[in-house]
N, C-alpha and C positions, 0 to 999 in steps of 0.2 A: 782330404782331398776332394770328398763331394762335396764340400764348401766352396772350393776353387772352382769347382766345374761348374757352380751354381752362380757364380760371377765372371762367369766367360763376356769378353767384351768381343762386338763383331768389329774384326780385323777386314779391311780394304785392299787389294793389291791393286795398283796401276803402275803398267809399262809405258816407258819413254826412253827415247832416241835409241829403239828398234828396228835394227836392221839384219836384214836376209839376205844368205851370200849362197850361190847352189855351181856347184863343180861336177857335171857329173853324177856321180852318184854319192857324194860326198857334200857337203853344206853345214852351215853355222849360221848361228844368229845370235847377237848379241843388243845388251841395250841396259838400262838403266831399273832397276823393281824399286815401289816406294808403297812399303805396309803402312797404311794409317787406321786409327780408330774410329769411333763412333764421331766424335768432333772433329776428324781431321788434321787429327795431330799425328805427328809423322812418330812413327816407331821404330822404322829401321830404312835405313836407304842400301842396295846392293846394285853393286857393275858383278851382270853375269853375260857368260859365253855359253852356249850349247853344241853340241856336236854332234850331226845326223849321219847316219848312210841309210840308202836304200835299199833294203832286201827286203823279200819276199812280200815283193807288192804293195809295200808302204815305207815310210819314214819314221825309220827306229831312232831314238835317243840313245847315243852311247856313253856320253860324256856333258859333265855341265861345269863347272866353275861360277864360283860365288866370291864374291870381293866386298867385304862390307865395308860403306861409308861413311865415318860418326857424322852424323845429327848436327854436335855439338859445338865442332873444331875442325877448320879445315887442314889444318897440320897434324889432328891428331894422327896417329899410323894405321894403319886399316891392316885386317883381320882376314886370312885367305881361309874361306872353305870349299872342298874340293868332294865332286859328289863324282867318283866315277862308276858308270856304271852299265861298264864292259863286262 
């Protein structure tokens, strides 16, 4: 396990097609995130939506959804990852 930790690769996460919408004390953001390895090689691409509510004087994320977009084929099925922070 320590051997794999020593071989850790730096990963950079880039956002694109980022859109934010606010409706009173409710809002959401959506976009595409791409994780890149050291040399700029694409590791994973996800389409995301995060839901926020304004309470206690700040915006709080209450739910998020990620759908993995396959890097290798646009015809391959996507896998949904749901992150419920409520």
